[in-house]
N, C-alpha and C positions, 0 to 999 in steps of 0.2 A: 762528845761535847756534842749536843744536840744545836740545830742553827739557828739563828735567834729572828724571835717574827719578826715582821716587817710592819712598822704601823702603819691604820690603813686613815690615821686623820691626815691633814691636811698638815703642812709645815707650821708648826710652830714659829714666830718668831723672835729669835734672841734675846734676849734680857734690855741687854747695851746695845740692842738696834736704832734707839732711839739717842745714844748719846751721842755726847757731844766734844770736837776735839779737838783742843787750838793749839798750835806752837807759837804763837807770839800773843802778848799779852803785859800791863805794868802789876808791877809786884811792888809795896813801898816807894812807889812814884820814878820808878826805874822800869825802862823797855826789859823785858826778857825774851830771848828767844831761841831756839836750842842749838841748845849745846851753848847757853850764856852760866858758868855758877854762882851757885848759893849754897847761905852755908844755912843747915837749921839747926834749929834751939835744942840740944838734950845730947842732939849726933853727932861723934868724931870723922873728923873728914870733910873736902869740899864734893858734893855733889852736883849733877850736871842736868839741867832742867830736858824733857824732852818730851812732854805737852803736859795741857792742861788738861781735863775731863769734868763734862756737867753732866749730870745725869736729867732727865725726865722730870725726875719730880724732887727741883732743886739740891741735892747734893755736889759737893761739887773737891777736887782734889789737884795735886801736880804730880805726876811721873814721874821720877827723874833717877837719875844713876849714879853712882857713887858712891862714899865711903871711906873708911883707911882705907891706907896703899897695902895691897894685895887683900883685901876685903873685897875688890866694891862688887856693893848687887843691884839689882832696882828695886827700890820702890816709890812708894807712895805714902804722902802726906797734905794733911789740911792744911790753908794756904795761910794760917797765923804761925801755922810752928815754922817759917820762913825768917831768916833770921837777918842775913844782910843776902842783896846780893853785887857780887864781885863786880868791879870793872874792869881786872885784869885775869885773865884764866893765867891757871900754871901749874893744872890736872896734868900729866903727865900724856895723854889722847891730845888734848887740845893742846899743848904746843907742841908735839908732831905736824897738827894739822895743819896751826900758823904758819912752820918753817916748813912746811909745804908750798904753802899759799904766795908765802915772801919770796919764795925760789923763782916759786913759776912764774911771781909778776918781775924779778932779777930777766930771766929766760925772755919773756915776752920786750921786755924794752931791750934790752938788748940786740932784739933781730930786726924793732924798728927799726934801730940809730943805722 
């Protein structure tokens, strides 16, 4: 196989260089941060919010991780597909994270006494 020719043109900006990635926002009147669980209409399972993306051309969507148990994946949806913003986290990953935080807080409280 031959070598790949090196480009003599200046580096072209990536198409997503001007995109805005936001990790805190409001959906349906509720505050959403990284790790908040959402229900997406027409989809099975709960999804965990990752970020909100806005392009320079006005398009916007959310990136989430989740789905049916055992079949989780990263997905993107338009904001009008969000059905519910859950107040209590119930996915396995979030439950483990909450347990670790609670144990850490208890340990710190015992050490301060």
